[in-house]
N, C-alpha and C positions, 0 to 999 in steps of 0.2 A: 809308905808302902800303901794305903789304900789309897789315894791319890795317885801312886803309879799305878795302880791296877786300871783306876777309872780312868788315866789316861790310857792304857792298855786294852784297854773291852774287857777289862774283867770284871766279873760282879760280885755283890754277895748277898747273903740270904734274901734278903728284901727283892731285892733289884730280880733273882732270882723267882721267889714264886710270882711274884707281878710278870716276868716273861712266860712264864706257863700256864697265868691265865689268860694272856693275851693271846699266846698259841692257841688253846685249845676253841679262844671267840675266833681266830682264823679258820681252824679247820674244820667250824661248825659252820663258817659263814661259807667254807668252800663248797662242804658237805652240801649247801643250800644250791650253792649259781653251781654244780656241777650239770644238772638237767637244763638249767639254763643257758650256762656254756653250750652243752652239748646239742643243743635246740638254735641256738646263734650260729653255732660251727655248720651245722647242717644249713640253715635258710644262708649262711654265705656260700658255701659248697654249692649248693643248688642255683644258685642265684649267679655263681660265675658259669656255672659250667651250662647255663640258661644263655649267658652272654657270649660266651664258646661259639654256643650252637647260633646264638645268633646272629655271633659277628660272621660264621661261618658258612653260615644261610645268606646273609648278607655278601659273602663274597661270590658266594658260589651264585649268588641273585646278579652282582657285578660281573661275573666273567661268563654269563649268557648275556647280558644285556652291551658288554663290551664285544664281544664275539659276532653279537646280531648287528650292530651298529656299524662294523669296521663290511660287513658282509656289503652291505647297503651303501657304504660310503662310496663313493667314484676317485677315480687315481687322480692321485693330489698336479701330474705332471699334466702343463699346460695340451689341450687337448688336440690331437689330430688331425682334427680337419678343423681351417679356422671357422670362427661362430660366423653365422651369416654365409657360408659360399653354398648352403643352397639352394637361396632364396631366388627371386625372381630378377633382382638387379645384376646379382653377382653370378649365374648359373641360368637367364633366362633358357638356351638350348635342352634344358634338362627341366626344368619347373615342371612344365605338364608332361605326363608320360603314360603307358597303360602300365601304371604300377598296381593295379588291382590283381597279380596273375592268379589269381581264383573264383576270378567269372569269366565267363567267355569274352566276353568286351566290354569294357570299361575304360573311363578314364579317370585320373585324379591330379593333385599338384602335390611334388615335393614341403607336404607342410603339418603342421600337426593336427590341426583342424580343416582337412580339407574339401571344399566343396565337391563331393562324387558324382560318378557319371554313368550311367549302364544299358545295357540294353538285357530286354529278356526275349522269350519269344515263345507260342502259344498254339500246333497243329490242332485247330478246333477238330473233335470227333464226339464220340457220346461219354459224357459223365466231363467233360472239359481239358481229354489230355490231359499230355505232361508239358507243366510250365517247365523253360530251362532257364536258369541263369548262372548259378553258379557252376562248376568243374564239378562233376561227381565221378567216382569210380566206376562204377555202376550205373547210370540214369539213362545205359540205350544210348547214348548219343554214341555212333560207328566209331568215330575216326574225327577229329580236330585238334588244328595247329596253326603255328605263321610258316608262312611257307616263306616270306621276306617281310626282314624288323629290322632296320641299322639300328635300334638304339635310343634315337634321338630323331628324327625327322617324319618318319612316315612307317604302316607296316601293314602288311596282307595276307589273310588269315581264311582258312576254309577249314567249315566244318559239315559235318554230314550227316542227320538227323533221318535217320531211315529213308524215306524217297527225296526228303525233301535237301537242297543245297545251298550254303548260306556263305556269301563271301561275306569280309568286312574289312572295311580299308578307311586307315585313317593320313593326313598329312597335316602339319603343323606349317604354321606361318609365321616367321618372326616381325614383331614389331610390339611398340611401345615396352610399359615398366611392367607389366605382370604375365608375361612368356609369351606376348602373343596371342594368334588366332590356333584354331583348327578346326578340320572339316572329319565328319564319316560320310560312306558312303557303306548301306547294306543291302546286298542284292540277293534277290531268294530265286531261285527256278527250282522243279521240280524234273528227277528223271528216273528213269527207267520204270515209269509207271503209265497205265492205260485208263482212259475213262477222269471225271472231271478230278480237279486237283480240290484238294480238301482248304478249306479257307485258313488264313495264316493271319495270327496276328504278330505282329512287331510292338515292342512298347521300351519305347525310352524314357528315360528317370532322368531326372537330377534330385541331389537330397543335397543337405546340408547335413554338417556333424556339430554342434553345439551355438556354432555361432554363422551368423550371416543370414538374408533375408534376400526370398524368392516371392515375382508376384507374375501372376498367370495373366498372358492375355490370349481370348478366348474370341476364334473367328465364326459367327454365326452361334454362337454360343453351345458348341458343342467340339470344336475343333482347338485345341490346343498350340495356336498356328506359335508361338513366341513367349520366352521367361526374361525376364529381367531380375537381376538380382546384383547384392552388393555383399562381398566378403570380404575384411582385414587382408587377405593375402591378396585378391583379384580384384579390387575395390570394384566396378562399374563394371556388368557385363549385359551380354543378350545371347538367346539361344535358340534358335528358330528352328523350328520342323517344317521343310519342304513337305511339299507334296509329293505323291509319288508318281513315279513316270513308269512306262514301257522299258526294258532292256538298252534303248536308242537313245534316252534320256529326252524326249523327243514331244512323247506323246502324253497326257497325263493319263492315270490309269484310277477306274474309279474305285472308293476305298469308303469304309464307315470309321466312323470316327469316334474317340472316346475318351477321357482324363479323368485325372485322380490328384484333386488335390489334400494331403490331409497330413497330419501331426507323424514325425517320427519318432518312435520308439528309442531308435537305434541303428545302424547300420546292418547290425548283423540281421534283423528282421523285416528287411525291405522286402524280401522274397515272399516269406508269411502275410504282410502288409497286405501284398499285390492279389494273391492265391485268396485272403480272406472277403477282399472286394467285387472278385469276380459275381456275376449272374448273368444266367443265359435268355434275360428277358428282349436280350436285343436282336434285331432281325436284319439279314444284308440284305438287301432288294434294289438287284444294280438293275439299269434302265434298259430295255429292249425286252422287255418279256422273261427274262431268266429268272430261274424256282426261288426264288425267297427262302431264305436259308437262317434259321437263327444258330448262334452264334455264345458262345463267354464274354464278357466284358467287364472293365470297370467299373463300378456302380458308386458305390458309400463306400465306404470306412469308418468301421464303427465299434473300430478295437481290436486290441488283443487279447484273448484270454489269458487272464493270468495276472497281464498291465494294467488293471485298472485302479485308478489313482494316481500310476508312476507321470511324474511331468514328461512331455515331450523332451526328445535328445534333437528335436531339428527340424527342418520340413520336406514333404515331399512334393513333388509333382511330376505328373506320371504323365504320356502322348502313346497312346494308342491305335493305330492304326492296321484296320482289318482290310485285305485284299487275296483276291486268287492270284496267284503266283503264276507267271513269271509278274517280276517286279523291282523295283528301283526306289530306297529311303536315301534322303539327304539327311542331314544334320551339320548344323554350323553353328561354335560359337567366335566370337566375336569381344576382344579385349574394349572398354569401351577409353582405356587411356592410347590405341593405336591411331596415330595420325595422317589423311592421307592415304587412305587404303584403297587400292590400285579398286578393288571392286570385289563380290563375295566369291569363296571359294567352292563354288557350286558349277554344276553341268560342267561344260567344256573346261570352265580355269582350270576344272575337278581333275578332269580326267586326263589335261594337261600335264598336270601337275605331279598327278600318280604315275603318270607314264614316265616322265623326266629323273624320279627319285626311285623308280624300280630300276631303270638304265643305270647309276649311279651305281647301286647298290650290286649289279651284276658286275661293273669293273672293278667298285674295289676290289667284291671279294672274290677275283682273278687274281686283283694282283697283291692281295694280303698272301691269299692261300696256293696260287696257282696251280689246281683241279686240274684244267685244261691245258696246261702244260705237260703234268704228268702225263697228260693222254686219258683222264676220267671221260666217257661218253656225257652226254649231259642228260640224263636221265640221274646219274651218280651226280653229279654235279648237283642239282637240283634238289638232292636228297641233303645233301653238305648243305645247302643255304636253309633247306628247314631244319635241320637239325642246330644252327648255330641260330637260325632267326627264334626257334622257342625257345631256346634259352635266353637270349637277348628280352623276348615276351614277357618271360615270367620272373623279370628285374619287376620287385616291390620297394616300396617305400611303407615303412610301418615305424608307428610310434603306439606307446605305451608304457608298462611295468612289467618287468618279470616277477615272478614267484618264486624265492630263494629260499631254501634252510639249509643252517649249518649244522655238522654232526653234532647231537647231543641236544638240538634245540626242540624241544617241542611242537612248537607253532613256527609256523613259515613266516616270509617277512616280505612286503614289495618291495622291490627296488626303486630306485627314484626312474622322474620317467627319462626316457632316453626313445632315441629316436636310431632308426637302420633301415638302409638303402644295399640291397643286397638281390642277387639272382635264388628262385628258390628249387630244390629240385625234383617237385613236379608239384602244377598247378592244381590236379585233381585230388592226390591225397597228402602233399607235403609239402603247401601253399605259405612256407614261410622259413624262417634262415637258419639254417644246419652250420654249424663250424666246420666239421673235417669237409663237408661237400663244398665250401663256397670255396679252399682254395683250389680245389679242380678245378670249378667253375673260372674261374680268375685266371686259369694256365690257357682257356679257351679265349674268354671275354678281353685278356693284356692284350694278344696278339690283334684284335677287331680294334680296340680302343683302348690304350694306354690308359690314357689319361680316367677312363671311366672305373675301369679296373686300381688305379691306385686311390678313389675315391670310396671304393666300396671296402676298402683294406682299411682303411682310413676311420668309417665307419665301424669296422668290426670292435678294433682296435678304443674306440672309444667307449665301449659299453665297461670295459675294466674294471674290477673296482681296487679297494687299495690296496689288495692282497696281490694285485695281478694275475686275479681267474676271470675268466669270459664263460658265462654260463652257454652249453653246447649247443641247446635249443633255444632259437630265441620265437619266442610267444607274446610280440608286443601288438595291442588295442584288440578291442572288445571282435571284430570279422576274427581275427586270426588264431584269438582264445575260442573262437563257437568252431572252428575244423577238431580240437586238439581234444582227446578221452583224455575224461580228468587226473586218469591217474600218472600223465605225462606231462601236466603243467606244469607240476613243481620240480625246479632244477635245484641240486643237491652242491654245494658250495667245493666238494672234495674229489666232486666228480671230471674228469678233463675228458680231449678230445685231440687226436693227433692235430699237430700244427699245421695245417697245409697251405695255408696262407704261407707261410716262407716259402713253398715253392714256388707258389704266383708270384712273391715278392723277391725274388732271386733270380726270376725271369727279367723281371722289373727295374731291376738296379743297375742297367747300364746307360738308362736315359732316363730315371728317374730323379727329378731336378733334387739338386743336395739341402733348401727348405723342407723340402716333404720330408726326406729321412731324415731332418736331424729333429722336425715334431713327429715323428714314430717314435724314435730312438730309446727316449727314456720306459714307454710301451713297450716296448720289443723285450727292453731289460730287465722290466718285471717280470712280463712273461713267463722270459726264461725262467727267471729266477722262482717261480713260483712251480714250475714244470719239477726245477729241480728240488724243492724244499718238498714238496706235498705230493711227488710221483717216484719219490728214490727209495732204491728197493733195502734187502737186507745187505748186500754186500758193497765195497766201493762201486761205482762205475756200471752199476745193476739199476733198471726199472723196474717200477710194478705201479698198474693200472690199479686208482681205487674203485669200491663204488661196485663190488661184485652182487648177483644176485646176496640177498640177503636173508633168504630162504633157502639153503642149496638141494636141503630133501625133497624141491616140489620138481628139480631138475634134474636131466640126466647127464646136464653137465652146465654148472651156471653160470648166466651170460656176465658178460662184462663190454657193457654198453660204451664203458666211456673208450675203448679201442677203437670205433667206430665199426668193427667186428663181430659186431652183437652175441650171438652163440656159434662162434668159432670156437673149435676143443680149446680148452687153458686147463689147468689142475683142474682135478674131479671135486678137490676141499680144497678153496680157495683159505690162504695162510697167508702169515706176513712174510714166508722161506721163500715166495715167486719171484722169479725172474722173469721177464717178459719181452722179448726178443723185439718185439716188432717197435717197442717203446722207445728203446735202446738206441733202435737205428733210426728213430725220428728226432732221438738231441744230439745223434749226432749230428744229423741235420740243422737244430736247430741252432747250434755251437757253432757250425760253417757258416751260417749266412749270418748271423752273428758279428762271425768277425771281418764278412765280407763286408756288411754297412758301418763297419764302426773304421774299417780302413779308410772307404770313400771320407766317412768323418771328419777323419785325423783324429779318430779317438783309442784307445791303449786294446788293442786286441790282442793283448797276450792270455789275459784269461779264457778267452772264447777259440783260441787255434790249439791252448791247449787240452782243452778239451775234448776239440774236434778229435782234435790229434789222437788221443787216448780213448777214445768212442773208438774208433778206426782202427785200434789194432789188430791185427787179425789173429794174432796171439794167444791176445786177451780173448778175441771174442772166440773162438775155440775152444778157450779154457771154459768158460760162461758158459757156453752156448753149443755147442757141437755135440751132439749124441748119439755116439759110435751107434750102439745098437740100430737106431733109424737109420741111418747114416745121411744125415741131415741136419742143418742147425734146429733148436726147437726151444719152446719155455722149459724152466724147471720150477716144481712145485712140490708138494703134497698129494702125490695124482694116486690111483689104483686104475688100471682099463681092468678090473671084473663090474662094472657099474652095469646096469640095464633097469627100464620101468616094467612095473608088474603090477596088475590090477589090485587095488584094496580091496579089498570086499567089503560093502559096504555096512555100517553100524546097524544092531537092533534098530527098529522104529520107535520111536513114543508112543505112548498111545494118542491115538485120535492124531497123529501126522505123518506126514505119507516119509518112505522109506528114502534114509538119505542116498544119493548117487555115488556111485563106487568112484575113488579118485587113482588117478596114475600118477605112484609115487616112487620112488629111487629104490633100487636096491643095490648092496654093494657087499659082493661075495667075496672078494676078499679085501684087506687093509688097506687103506691106504700108507706112503710112504714116500719121503723126498726123492726124488728120478725125477728124470726128463718128461716131458709128455708127450706118447707117442700118435703125434697129429703134422702127418706130413703135409703142407698145403700151404697157402699165402701168406701165412707166419713165417713158417720157416723158407720163404725166396726173400725175407727182406734183406738181408744184405745183400744181399745181389740189386732189389729193387730199387733200393736209394745208395749202390755203386760205393756199398763200402769195402767189398771183397777186393782183393787187387787183383790186374788182370793174369797175374800168375800164379794165383790162390790154389795149392793143392784141392782145396775143396769145391772150386769151381765145376771142375770137371762134373762132381754128383749130383752138383747142382742145375746143371743143365740137362744132364741124364737125366732127373726126376721130371721137370717141366716136358723133355720129348716125351716120354712114357707116357704111352694110352691107358698102361693098366692104373698110372697115376695121375698126371694132372693135364694132360694133352688130351686135346679135343678137337674136332675138326670146326670147330665154333668159337675158341678161346682156352684159356689156360683155366679149369676150373677151379674152386675154392680149395675144396679138400679132396686131395686122392682116393680115388676109387678104390683103394684094397683098405681103407681106413676101417678101425672097427666103428667109427662115426657118422661116415657117410651116408648124406642121408637121411640120420635118425632123426624123428622129431624130439625135440627138448624136454617136451613135455606135455600133455594132455592138448595144450591149446596153442602148442608152439611148434609149427612143421618147419622143418628145414631152409636155413636161408643163406650161412656162411655154410654149408654143407656142402657143399657137391655145382652150387651153378655159376656161372659164368659172368664177372662183372666186370665192367667196361673199366674201369678206373685204375685196379691193378694191371688188367692188362696193357693200360695204358703204360704203368711204371713201370713192366717187363719188358715191353715195348724199348721205350727210352733207356733203357739200361741197355736192352741186348743191341742197340744201335752204338751205344757208348762203348760197349765192349771186341766189339765188330771193328769200329776204329781205333783201338787202342793195341798196341802192340802186344805182346802175349801167345801162347801155343794153345787159346784156346779161341781166340779170334775168328777163325774161319767156321765154326761150329758155332759163336755166337751169331755169327751174319747169316748161316743157313735156315736157324730158328727167328732170326726176325722176318727173314723172307716170307715164310709158310707160316709164323702165326699172325701177321700181319693181313697177308691175303685170307687167311680164315676167317679173322677178327671182321675186316670189314666186308667182307662177302655175307657175313648171315647177316650184318648188322644190315646191309641194304635189303638182302632178302624180305625179311622180316617186317624192315620201314614198307614193304615195296607190296607185303600181302596185307597189313596190317594199319597202315598208314601213321605207326608209332613209335618212338625209343622207347626202350623198357628200361625197367628199373635191374631187371637181370636178366640172362636168358640157359633156358635148359641146356645141363652139359650131353644130353643123351639125342635133343632132335634138334636143338639150336633156339625153338620157341623162345621168343619174347613172353615173360611172368613177371610175375610180382605188378607191382601198379604200374598206369600208364594216363600220360605221356608221362615219359622222366626224362627230359632233356635237361637234366642236371650235370653228374659227371658220363655218361653219356654221350653226351655232345663232344666227347674226347675224339671221337672217332673224327671228328674232321681236323686237328692236330695228328692222326696216325696217319689220315690219307695225304695231306699234305709232308706227312716225315718233317713235319717241324716239332723237338725236343726242344 
């Protein structure tokens, strides 16, 4: 039995005694190990927590790094613009150009580190006068702009600076392997003034940017007669400064000469280098006993304050000629690769070339736009030529890096180096590329030169990152960045802009080469997908602009810069519930154009046509965006109409400190709720502007009535941007923001309205005659006012007062205001 118990696990007295002793020992050991285990467990738990936190931090850091990396990763599709296509061999006719729109007169090449040339001038006076170089909004130059410019071979510009009249002209001559030769002529006159003319100094300069060498050639030790040089893109070249003549070109004029040779601290500092080098120790002493006069001239460059110790970025050579107007000065550039040159392009040869190109420009302009055939008198035709020419003369070539940031990123990052060939909205105020402006620019330029327009569109699409995003504002290179306030330099990756490039591409489609479209298509598709992915609204087939003002309490109505309409009234309290009407209409256009491109290429069109049809569904459009209480189409969102701005009393000043200034802040008198936004204006018109409304739509009469109502949108000068009976009409948006898209007349939207009315006037429908009547009236009002303001001021303007018609905003603004040429030509 004992053996059996042992086999079954049974124990006797001795075994039980031993077992009890062993158990007590184990219990004692466990009691002793308890704190150790607890400490071990705590340490293990802490280690696990630390590991988890570390992994989470690492994952978050990896996510931030990955997002930043994708933000600056170029799109993987082959470039829309073939490599090398802007070089001197592939495109010699466009290699040199007036591609520095921010200066009054200057030329450069389409290359990353270009040789740059330019003009400055100084009317001598007490204290030195004002040195002119870069186009500035408020520098006192009364009017300036290109009156003829063909975008390729020649241009004529007129500048009025007080009593001084300057005409700047250039002509290019093909030849060789580096873009050929070119010549300048600057004619100076004094107008409408009595007494002796003040001395005038003209400064002609050439500067390198990080590469290349320049060698001065002096005459009599003082006059810079020529510069020879070499750069990677140009090879050898010679720049010659001819002696000034009278206006006949026959007789030499007496002049004083000075020159400057200096290391360049960077292209953005060229004005300061010259200004800091001026001295008034020089004397103008013409022969024949005329009075001797002191004048300011370049003397010696001793460096710029704050730039000590910085290595130079290049060389600057400058030729100063000081004379008493009138007078003519010519400059010639000759490429070392041109063989068998017939003669220098100067004097009579230059005059003949200018006359030949001017006649060709006149013929081509009439063939393209037919304004003579339409009965426009010569002054209005010259106005239209100047509008086109200023837009062409504002085409620039930029190279550099954008500064970008993704949502949640603490620090911005620099995008890869990129090049951009683009028109600019304004040479004085916006001398850089803007995405939504550019589509309107190319509607005009595409009619004048389709190849130029195709190239510009390709340049823009090549700025796309791997996500399909294109920064809306392009600030590339140090000269461009120097013109931008710091707060606007940074581009945010959630921010879109209307895809107006598709408007221009749609116009170019019938004649666009298929290989060109095939290069564009992957990027167009990625861009379209990016909008659908990042700007989607709260409901299917709705859309919402991202990136509204982040501090809504400071604004009467938080701005929506992404829309291009800036301070146009949206929902008063930004939220994810917003539905933006204009963006929905832009996406309908995008789907329509993508379908057309896909069809041309034999690609599947279904996904795009289906979306275009759904977004054009008038019943769904009404359901999502028709506001019965407004009697118009509208945005939808978290909105209160009972908002206003009031002065917030200043807080008590701290001891020893001045009192803080009072602030103008928003006051909300009634809580917001989800509703349609009660703002009748440009956004309300978008279903008509982009022709989504059917010609038989029951809503079309109300839209046309709002357009024609003087109480709402109609003015003698064009359609105003916000109805005169809107609560926010002409209201300031903040202490520092005057109204912008809250009443003034804008040419780009008026062009879209005319384009749409032209279409509805030719479509079968009950509103056909009404649309034709509005078209005729609106076209007359817009063209007459723009011409009247140009004749008075010499400028196209950014916007026009809806009360007086006067130009306002910045000027010159030959960007989308140049659409007046298409309106005059009835070319839609």
